C-alpha positions as CSV (number, residue, x, y, z in Angstrom):
1,M,0.0,0.1,0.0
2,R,2.7,2.4,0.9
3,S,4.7,1.7,-2.3
4,R,1.4,2.5,-4.3
5,D,0.9,5.7,-2.4
6,K,4.5,6.8,-3.2
7,N,4.0,5.9,-6.8
8,R,0.9,7.9,-7.0
9,S,2.5,10.8,-5.4
10,A,5.4,10.7,-7.8
11,S,3.2,10.4,-10.7
12,G,1.2,13.4,-9.7
13,A,4.3,15.5,-9.2
14,M,5.5,14.6,-12.7
15,S,2.1,15.4,-14.3
16,N,2.2,19.0,-12.4
17,E,5.6,19.7,-13.8
18,F,4.7,18.5,-17.2
19,L,1.7,20.9,-17.2
20,Q,3.7,23.7,-15.8
21,S,6.3,23.1,-18.6
22,A,3.7,22.9,-21.2
23,R,1.9,26.1,-20.0
24,T,5.3,28.0,-20.1
25,Y,6.1,26.8,-23.5
26,L,2.6,27.7,-25.1
27,S,2.8,31.1,-23.3
28,E,6.2,31.9,-25.2
29,A,6.9,29.8,-28.0
30,F,4.3,31.4,-30.4
31,P,4.6,35.2,-30.2
32,N,1.9,37.1,-32.1
33,P,2.4,40.7,-31.3
34,D,-0.1,42.1,-33.9
35,R,-2.7,39.6,-32.7
36,T,-3.0,38.4,-36.5
37,G,-6.0,36.0,-37.0
38,C,-6.9,36.1,-33.5
39,P,-10.4,35.4,-32.4
40,P,-12.4,38.1,-30.3
41,D,-12.2,38.0,-26.3
42,S,-15.8,36.8,-26.3
43,A,-14.8,33.6,-28.3
44,L,-12.0,33.0,-25.8
45,R,-14.4,33.6,-22.9
46,S,-16.9,30.9,-24.2
47,L,-14.1,28.4,-24.6
48,A,-13.2,28.9,-20.9
49,F,-16.7,29.0,-19.5
50,N,-18.8,26.9,-21.9
51,P,-16.1,24.6,-23.7
52,R,-19.0,22.4,-25.1
53,E,-20.5,25.2,-26.9
54,S,-17.3,26.7,-28.1
55,D,-15.8,26.4,-31.8
56,A,-13.1,23.7,-32.2
57,T,-11.0,26.0,-34.2
58,I,-10.5,28.2,-31.2
59,T,-9.0,25.4,-29.4
60,E,-6.7,24.9,-32.3
61,H,-5.8,28.5,-32.4
62,I,-4.7,29.0,-28.8
63,G,-2.2,26.1,-29.3
64,T,-0.3,28.1,-31.8
65,C,-0.7,31.8,-30.5
66,S,0.9,32.6,-27.1
67,P,-1.1,35.9,-26.5
68,C,-4.4,34.0,-27.0
69,F,-3.2,31.2,-24.7
70,K,-2.4,33.6,-21.9
71,R,-5.7,35.4,-22.3
72,Y,-7.3,31.9,-22.1
73,S,-5.4,30.9,-19.1
74,E,-6.6,34.2,-17.4
75,L,-10.1,33.5,-18.3
76,L,-9.7,29.9,-16.7
77,T,-8.5,31.5,-13.5
78,E,-11.5,33.8,-13.5
79,F,-14.0,30.9,-14.1
80,K,-12.4,28.8,-11.1
81,A,-12.6,31.9,-8.8
82,Q,-16.4,32.4,-9.6
83,Q,-17.2,28.7,-9.2
84,E,-15.4,29.0,-5.7
85,L,-17.7,32.0,-4.8
86,E,-20.9,30.6,-6.0
87,A,-20.1,27.5,-3.8
88,S,-20.1,29.4,-0.7
89,P,-22.9,28.8,1.9
90,W,-24.4,32.2,1.7
91,N,-24.6,32.4,-2.2
92,R,-26.2,28.9,-2.1
93,A,-28.8,30.2,0.3
94,A,-29.4,33.4,-1.8
95,A,-29.8,31.2,-4.9
96,W,-32.1,29.0,-3.2
97,L,-34.2,31.9,-2.0
98,K,-34.2,33.5,-5.5
99,A,-35.5,30.4,-6.9
100,R,-38.5,30.1,-4.6
101,P,-40.1,33.6,-4.4
102,V,-43.5,32.3,-3.5
103,L,-42.2,30.3,-0.7
104,V,-40.3,33.2,0.6
105,G,-43.3,35.5,0.4
106,T,-45.5,33.0,2.2
107,A,-43.0,32.9,5.1
108,L,-42.9,36.6,5.2
109,V,-46.6,36.7,5.6
110,C,-46.6,34.1,8.4
111,A,-44.0,36.2,10.3
112,V,-46.0,39.4,10.0
113,L,-49.2,37.4,11.4
114,L,-47.3,36.0,14.1
115,V,-46.0,39.3,15.2
116,I,-49.4,40.9,15.1
117,G,-50.9,38.0,17.1
118,V,-48.4,38.3,19.8
119,G,-49.0,42.0,19.8
120,L,-52.7,41.7,20.4
121,L,-52.2,39.0,23.0
122,L,-49.8,41.2,25.0
123,R,-52.3,44.1,24.8
124,G,-55.3,42.1,26.0
125,T,-53.2,40.8,28.9
126,R,-53.5,42.8,32.0
127,Q,-52.4,42.4,35.5
128,P,-55.1,41.1,37.8
129,N,-54.4,43.9,40.5
130,L,-55.0,46.5,38.1
131,P,-58.2,48.4,38.0
132,P,-60.4,48.3,35.1
133,L,-59.7,50.8,32.2
134,D,-61.9,53.8,32.2
135,T,-62.4,54.7,28.6
136,H,-65.0,57.3,29.3
137,R,-63.7,60.8,29.5
138,E,-65.7,63.6,31.2
139,P,-66.2,66.7,29.0
140,P,-64.3,69.7,30.1
141,S,-66.0,71.8,32.7
142,P,-67.0,75.3,31.5
143,Q,-64.6,76.8,34.1
144,S,-61.7,75.4,32.1
145,Q,-62.7,76.9,29.1
146,L,-61.4,80.3,28.0
147,P,-63.8,82.9,28.2
148,T,-64.7,84.7,24.7
149,V,-63.4,88.3,24.7
150,A,-65.8,90.7,23.0
151,Y,-64.5,93.8,21.3
152,A,-66.8,96.8,21.3
153,P,-66.9,99.0,18.3
154,F,-65.1,102.3,18.9
155,S,-64.2,105.0,16.5
156,L,-61.7,107.9,16.5
157,D,-61.8,110.6,13.9
158,L,-58.1,111.7,13.4
159,S,-58.8,113.6,9.9
160,S,-58.7,117.0,11.6
161,L,-54.9,116.5,13.0
162,S,-52.1,118.0,11.1
163,P,-49.5,115.3,10.5
164,V,-45.9,116.1,11.4
165,R,-42.6,114.9,10.1
166,G,-39.3,114.0,11.8
167,G,-38.4,116.1,14.7
168,E,-41.1,118.5,14.5
169,G,-43.3,119.0,17.6
170,P,-46.6,117.1,17.6
171,K,-49.8,119.1,16.6
172,T,-52.4,117.5,18.8
173,G,-56.2,117.8,19.1
174,R,-58.8,118.0,21.8
175,R,-58.6,115.2,24.3
176,V,-60.9,112.3,23.8
177,S,-62.1,109.8,26.4
178,V,-61.6,106.3,25.7
179,P,-62.7,103.4,28.0
180,A,-60.2,100.9,29.5
181,S,-61.6,97.8,27.9
182,T,-61.4,95.8,24.8
183,L,-62.1,97.9,21.7
184,D,-62.6,97.3,18.0
185,L,-61.1,100.5,17.2
186,T,-61.4,102.2,13.9
187,M,-59.2,105.4,13.3
188,T,-60.0,107.6,10.3
189,L,-56.8,109.4,9.2
190,P,-56.3,112.8,7.5
191,L,-57.4,113.3,3.9
192,A,-54.9,111.8,1.4
193,S,-53.1,109.7,3.9
194,A,-51.3,106.9,2.5
195,E,-52.3,103.2,2.6
196,G,-49.9,100.6,4.2
197,S,-48.5,99.7,7.6
198,Y,-48.6,102.0,10.6
199,D,-47.2,101.8,14.2
200,L,-49.7,102.6,17.0
201,K,-48.4,103.5,20.5
202,L,-50.1,104.7,23.7
203,N,-47.5,106.7,25.7
204,S,-47.4,108.8,28.9
205,G,-44.3,110.3,30.6
206,G,-41.9,108.6,28.2
207,R,-43.3,105.1,28.7
208,T,-45.4,103.1,26.3
209,F,-48.3,101.2,27.7
210,W,-49.7,99.6,24.7
211,S,-48.4,99.3,21.1
212,K,-49.4,97.4,18.0
213,S,-48.9,97.3,14.2
214,A,-51.7,97.6,11.7
215,A,-52.5,98.4,8.2
216,A,-54.5,101.3,6.7
217,H,-57.0,100.8,3.8
218,L,-58.8,103.2,1.8
219,Q,-62.7,102.8,2.5
220,K,-65.2,104.9,0.6
221,G,-62.7,107.7,0.0
222,K,-61.3,107.6,3.8
223,T,-58.0,106.0,4.8
224,Q,-58.9,104.0,7.9
225,I,-57.1,101.8,10.3
226,R,-58.9,98.9,12.1
227,V,-57.3,97.2,15.0
228,E,-58.3,95.2,18.0
229,A,-57.0,97.3,21.2
230,D,-57.1,95.8,24.8
231,F,-56.8,98.7,27.4
232,R,-57.8,96.6,30.3
233,Q,-54.4,96.8,31.7
234,V,-53.6,100.4,31.0
235,P,-54.0,102.7,34.3
236,S,-56.6,105.3,34.2
237,G,-55.1,108.6,33.2
238,D,-54.0,110.9,30.3
239,Y,-52.2,109.5,27.3
240,N,-51.0,110.5,23.9
241,L,-52.0,107.9,21.1
242,E,-49.4,108.2,18.5
243,V,-49.9,106.9,14.9
244,N,-46.7,106.5,13.1
245,S,-46.2,105.8,9.2
246,R,-43.4,103.9,7.7
247,A,-42.5,107.2,5.9
248,G,-42.1,109.0,8.9
249,I,-45.3,111.0,9.2
250,R,-46.7,111.0,12.8
251,L,-50.1,111.7,14.3
252,V,-50.7,112.6,18.0
253,Q,-54.1,112.4,19.4
254,P,-54.5,113.1,23.4
255,V,-56.6,110.6,25.0
256,S,-57.9,110.0,28.5
257,V,-58.3,106.3,29.4
258,Q,-61.1,105.8,31.9
259,P,-62.9,102.7,33.6
260,G,-66.1,101.7,32.2
261,R,-67.7,100.3,29.0
262,S,-67.4,101.8,25.8
263,R,-70.4,103.0,23.7
264,S,-70.2,102.7,20.0
265,G,-70.1,105.7,17.8
266,E,-67.5,108.1,16.3
267,H,-65.4,110.3,18.5
268,R,-64.2,113.5,17.1
269,P,-61.2,115.5,18.8
């Protein structure tokens, strides 16, 4: 037995040496730098990957052309590496799954149903000592709801005021009484006043007690500003209501903020 094994090993070694010598000989013995009469690379690839379907003349050619033999040897190495990669367990599993899409889809559906069933089971399981769930919610009490604020109509006619620019002193009119409440305030500006954005301020002693921005619009030939004003937090007393345009024009109307409810109507200075 040992002599037979030794003979086999010696025979294999001689075969490898012979093949290596033949490979070296074919790679160098038939130079063809211009690749005259050489088949396309696709034909060599077909011979390496599908030898049974390739043309027999390709085999005869590579035995007399060293460049084609070298390329054929490279393709054989590539084919061997591809076969080893496809033989890996992960690739086999991927090929198996790809060949059976219906079975994979069924398994996924079963997994989803299993997850949903477990979720419903856990949701329906409660600890025995917990009180029953109270799904009934009481409607919010009237005290928890914010009261609706009513804004009473109130008008100021500022059309008789003379507008001033820049650092000129204000030209004021007669003082007007204004209630310390929530007002839907409408102010009529002097004739030919521009539409656009205005800044409103309620000042006294260098302090601003109320301010807001509003837009002026032309209504039936009059330029008017309509704004919601909340004077409930303004202390009773005398103030200047300033109306400033973005163009630098300023109107100053003296007002007296007094407690009490407002009466709708137009108030002229």
